[in-house]
Structures are given as structure tokens and as C-alpha cells.
Backbone bond lengths (Angstrom), bond angles and torsions (degrees), N, CA, C in turn:
res aa  C-N    CA-C-N  psi(-1)  N-CA   C-N-CA  omega(-1)  CA-C   N-CA-C  phi
1 Q - - - 1.456 - - 1.518 109.08 -
2 V 1.325 115.57 144.86 1.458 122.05 -178.25 1.523 108.88 -127.28
3 Q 1.305 115.87 138.10 1.462 120.66 170.59 1.516 108.96 -115.93
4 L 1.326 115.38 133.78 1.453 121.83 179.17 1.519 108.77 -115.12
5 V 1.319 116.39 130.25 1.459 121.16 -179.05 1.519 109.07 -126.17
6 E 1.342 115.12 117.44 1.470 120.26 178.06 1.529 110.17 -90.46
7 S 1.309 114.72 154.09 1.461 121.64 173.83 1.516 108.53 -155.00
8 G 1.343 115.41 167.89 1.455 119.74 174.76 1.518 115.04 104.42
9 G 1.323 117.19 -5.89 1.450 119.24 177.84 1.514 111.67 -71.06
10 G 1.322 115.08 172.06 1.452 119.39 179.00 1.505 111.79 163.36
11 L 1.334 114.69 -165.99 1.462 122.34 179.33 1.521 108.93 -103.39
12 V 1.320 116.06 129.93 1.456 120.88 -179.42 1.525 108.81 -142.26
13 Q 1.321 115.63 151.08 1.458 119.27 177.74 1.516 111.03 -78.22
14 S 1.319 115.48 156.21 1.456 120.96 176.16 1.528 109.82 -54.37
15 G 1.330 115.25 134.15 1.458 120.97 -177.12 1.512 113.93 93.05
16 G 1.302 117.04 -9.45 1.451 122.02 -178.81 1.510 113.23 -82.49
17 S 1.335 114.97 -175.48 1.460 121.58 -176.63 1.521 110.61 -132.55
18 L 1.315 115.17 152.93 1.455 123.18 172.20 1.518 107.76 -145.42
19 R 1.339 115.50 153.25 1.455 120.23 171.59 1.522 108.76 -123.12
20 L 1.319 114.87 119.92 1.457 121.34 176.20 1.521 109.40 -91.90
21 S 1.327 114.84 146.43 1.462 121.15 176.44 1.522 109.02 -124.56
22 C 1.314 115.43 148.73 1.458 122.20 175.98 1.527 107.01 -135.74
23 T 1.320 115.78 110.02 1.458 120.56 -178.15 1.515 109.99 -103.58
24 A 1.314 115.10 131.38 1.456 121.35 -177.77 1.517 110.60 -103.81
25 S 1.322 115.76 138.92 1.453 121.19 171.80 1.520 107.82 -119.17
26 G 1.307 115.98 148.30 1.444 119.72 -175.49 1.511 110.45 97.93
27 S 1.306 116.57 -168.57 1.459 121.06 -175.37 1.515 111.96 -71.01
28 T 1.298 117.23 135.72 1.461 122.07 174.39 1.509 111.03 -121.97
29 G 1.301 116.96 13.54 1.449 120.15 -171.98 1.508 114.95 -71.97
30 S 1.335 119.00 -17.58 1.464 120.96 -174.93 1.520 112.71 -116.87
31 V 1.328 116.20 21.96 1.464 119.28 -179.03 1.525 109.61 -74.58
32 A 1.321 116.06 128.51 1.453 121.61 177.35 1.527 111.25 -95.44
33 I 1.333 115.52 -46.40 1.466 121.25 -177.03 1.515 109.06 -139.70
34 M 1.330 115.63 137.61 1.466 121.70 172.71 1.514 107.50 -115.65
35 S 1.328 116.32 137.66 1.461 119.22 -172.53 1.525 111.59 -142.21
36 W 1.313 113.94 160.80 1.461 122.93 168.19 1.530 107.96 -115.65
37 Y 1.313 115.37 133.10 1.457 122.94 173.61 1.523 107.96 -120.87
38 R 1.320 115.54 165.51 1.459 119.43 172.68 1.523 109.65 -144.98
39 Q 1.327 114.04 155.22 1.456 120.01 178.32 1.521 108.81 -140.03
40 A 1.327 114.50 116.52 1.452 121.04 176.42 1.530 108.85 -89.48
41 P 1.324 117.50 157.42 1.473 120.58 179.96 1.527 111.59 -54.72
42 G 1.313 116.27 129.23 1.449 121.21 177.48 1.515 115.21 77.20
43 K 1.327 116.75 5.09 1.471 120.30 -178.52 1.522 110.62 -121.15
44 K 1.329 115.04 162.02 1.459 120.66 177.23 1.522 110.10 -75.08
45 R 1.326 114.95 154.02 1.466 119.40 174.36 1.523 108.70 -66.72
46 E 1.328 116.00 135.17 1.460 120.09 -177.41 1.518 110.92 -127.96
47 L 1.323 114.76 149.88 1.457 121.12 177.83 1.523 109.23 -74.25
48 V 1.318 115.96 131.83 1.464 121.16 178.42 1.527 110.81 -102.59
49 A 1.333 115.99 -48.75 1.463 119.92 -177.47 1.516 108.96 -157.74
50 M 1.324 116.29 149.09 1.450 120.80 178.67 1.509 110.17 -136.95
51 L 1.332 115.05 151.36 1.461 122.49 -176.70 1.513 108.35 -136.30
52 G 1.333 115.72 118.94 1.449 120.32 177.22 1.517 111.06 -83.84
53 T 1.319 116.46 163.41 1.459 120.29 -178.12 1.517 111.95 -64.39
54 G 1.326 116.82 -24.18 1.456 120.35 177.67 1.514 113.47 -82.67
55 G 1.328 116.06 -2.85 1.456 120.33 178.26 1.512 114.72 100.39
56 S 1.316 117.00 -3.05 1.461 119.21 179.01 1.527 109.88 -69.10
57 T 1.326 115.61 146.59 1.464 120.78 -179.23 1.525 110.46 -129.24
58 N 1.313 114.55 157.14 1.449 120.59 176.05 1.522 107.33 -148.52
59 Y 1.316 116.51 142.03 1.463 121.12 -176.25 1.520 111.24 -130.53
60 A 1.310 115.45 150.33 1.457 120.07 169.57 1.523 108.61 -64.64
61 D 1.309 115.94 145.92 1.470 119.60 -178.69 1.530 111.61 -56.88
62 S 1.318 116.14 -33.62 1.458 120.50 -175.11 1.533 113.41 -69.01
63 V 1.334 117.44 -16.23 1.463 119.89 -177.30 1.527 112.97 -118.81
64 K 1.307 117.70 -3.86 1.466 120.61 -179.58 1.522 110.96 -56.72
65 G 1.323 114.58 133.71 1.455 120.15 179.93 1.514 113.69 85.35
66 R 1.337 117.20 -10.14 1.471 120.80 -179.72 1.529 112.31 -116.50
67 F 1.327 117.55 -32.98 1.461 121.82 -177.03 1.526 109.32 -110.81
68 T 1.324 115.51 147.56 1.460 120.86 177.08 1.526 109.31 -135.37
69 I 1.324 116.22 126.32 1.459 121.85 177.37 1.521 108.61 -98.41
70 S 1.332 115.80 140.57 1.458 119.87 179.43 1.527 108.64 -154.65
71 R 1.330 115.86 172.82 1.459 119.47 178.92 1.513 109.93 -145.42
72 D 1.318 115.08 154.14 1.462 122.66 173.84 1.521 105.85 -123.23
73 N 1.331 116.24 101.17 1.458 120.10 -175.18 1.522 112.24 -62.30
74 A 1.313 116.85 -34.05 1.464 120.41 -178.59 1.526 111.69 -64.72
75 K 1.323 115.72 -27.75 1.470 120.89 -179.02 1.522 112.42 -103.71
76 N 1.342 116.77 1.90 1.472 120.94 -176.66 1.529 110.97 51.89
77 T 1.301 116.11 40.69 1.462 121.08 -173.34 1.521 110.84 -129.63
78 M 1.315 114.46 138.15 1.458 122.89 174.47 1.521 108.18 -111.87
79 Y 1.320 115.76 148.07 1.458 120.04 -176.95 1.532 110.83 -126.04
80 L 1.311 114.77 156.91 1.457 121.56 168.87 1.518 106.69 -134.24
81 Q 1.326 115.34 105.13 1.451 120.79 176.39 1.521 107.54 -86.19
82 M 1.328 115.37 121.63 1.455 120.77 -176.54 1.525 108.55 -117.36
83 T 1.323 116.40 124.24 1.459 121.83 178.55 1.525 109.61 -124.72
84 S 1.324 115.21 167.55 1.477 120.94 179.93 1.522 111.23 47.64
85 L 1.311 115.78 46.74 1.458 120.46 -175.35 1.524 111.81 -64.80
86 K 1.323 114.51 145.95 1.462 123.01 -178.54 1.527 108.99 -121.69
87 P 1.316 117.62 156.48 1.475 119.79 177.49 1.524 112.55 -55.02
88 E 1.325 117.37 -32.65 1.470 120.09 179.85 1.524 112.99 -72.68
89 D 1.329 117.85 -4.95 1.464 120.94 173.04 1.525 111.55 -83.85
90 T 1.317 117.15 -6.35 1.466 121.23 179.29 1.520 110.45 -61.72
91 A 1.333 115.71 124.83 1.471 121.52 -176.73 1.523 108.86 -177.90
92 V 1.321 114.82 171.02 1.455 120.51 165.74 1.527 106.76 -89.29
93 Y 1.314 116.29 127.95 1.453 122.32 -178.32 1.528 109.70 -103.13
94 Y 1.327 115.14 132.05 1.458 122.42 -177.72 1.525 110.23 -121.29
95 C 1.314 116.00 140.50 1.461 117.91 170.66 1.522 108.68 -98.42
96 N 1.307 114.19 155.50 1.467 121.52 -172.94 1.509 109.60 -143.16
97 Q 1.327 115.95 139.97 1.459 121.38 169.79 1.517 108.66 -119.82
98 L 1.316 114.97 129.76 1.455 121.39 173.03 1.520 107.74 -109.86
99 W 1.330 115.41 119.96 1.457 120.29 -177.11 1.514 111.77 -93.84
100 L 1.320 116.00 156.87 1.456 121.02 168.66 1.529 107.56 -56.97
101 G 1.320 116.65 131.53 1.459 120.30 -176.64 1.514 112.13 100.20
102 G 1.352 117.61 -12.36 1.450 120.54 171.81 1.509 117.66 102.44
103 L 1.351 118.40 -6.16 1.460 118.48 177.14 1.523 110.33 -64.70
104 Q 1.331 115.50 142.50 1.458 120.90 177.94 1.526 109.56 -127.51
105 Y 1.323 114.74 144.25 1.455 120.92 176.04 1.523 109.00 -130.05
106 W 1.350 114.31 142.69 1.462 121.14 -179.59 1.523 110.09 -123.20
107 G 1.312 115.22 148.49 1.453 120.48 169.06 1.525 109.75 -83.93
108 Q 1.327 115.28 178.53 1.465 120.10 -176.51 1.527 112.54 -85.36
109 G 1.319 116.37 -12.50 1.458 120.73 177.82 1.512 113.20 96.67
110 T 1.324 114.72 150.56 1.462 121.30 175.50 1.530 108.23 -136.30
111 Q 1.321 116.04 135.46 1.462 121.07 -174.59 1.517 110.35 -82.06
112 V 1.317 115.28 132.23 1.463 122.42 171.54 1.523 107.55 -119.42
113 T 1.318 116.54 124.11 1.451 121.45 178.98 1.519 108.76 -124.83
114 V 1.329 115.82 124.45 1.459 121.57 -179.25 1.519 107.74 -113.12
115 S 1.312 116.68 118.47 1.462 121.36 -179.28 1.524 110.25 -92.16
116 S 1.317 115.23 147.08 1.478 120.12 -178.20 1.514 110.93 -88.42
């Protein structure tokens, strides 16, 4: 069993930066992909960024060049560095682990609010 805990959300002005963290407890030995998703009010949850175990990354077009996903294996922590934030980035951000075999784990989410 894995527990994911996000932190780092908050209120920031347009153009500002935030760094989200997602710390995992429990086994991480079978993780295939680690990702960040977000869900704005009234909208579907969408993929923001993903990181494969080999280091490959992929980003939503809306955040390319502004967000960076990374991980620190020693700390069992994944990060999402967000810069040049826009009001449309306002959402609850969730971290996700997809394991080999198809198991998925979600964090509880952290609110990011960008004021104009």
C-alpha cells in the first residue's frame, strides 16, 4: 500500500511561482509512471505532467515551458515547479502513481489559486 501526500499549494499572484511536493510512503519499487493532474471547478481532471522511471517527461500543452516535473528518489518525493502562473492554472492538484500491473494511487490534492 502507498500513501501520497501533496503539499506546497497556496495563493499566488499571476506571474508568480509555486513548487508542489508529493511524498510517498510505503513501497515505491514497482512505480512505472508518476504524474501530476489537476481539476478546476466544473471541469474534468486533466493530466498536467508525467515522469517515467527512465526519466522521460511529458507535459500538457498548456503548461509546457512553465512547469517542470522532477523527483528525488532518496526522499521518495516528486515535485512540480510551476512558474509564470496564470489564473487558468487555478485548480486542485493531485499526484498519481501508476504501478506495473495497473495499480494506481492518488494523493488527497492541494489547492493552487492564482489571482489576476
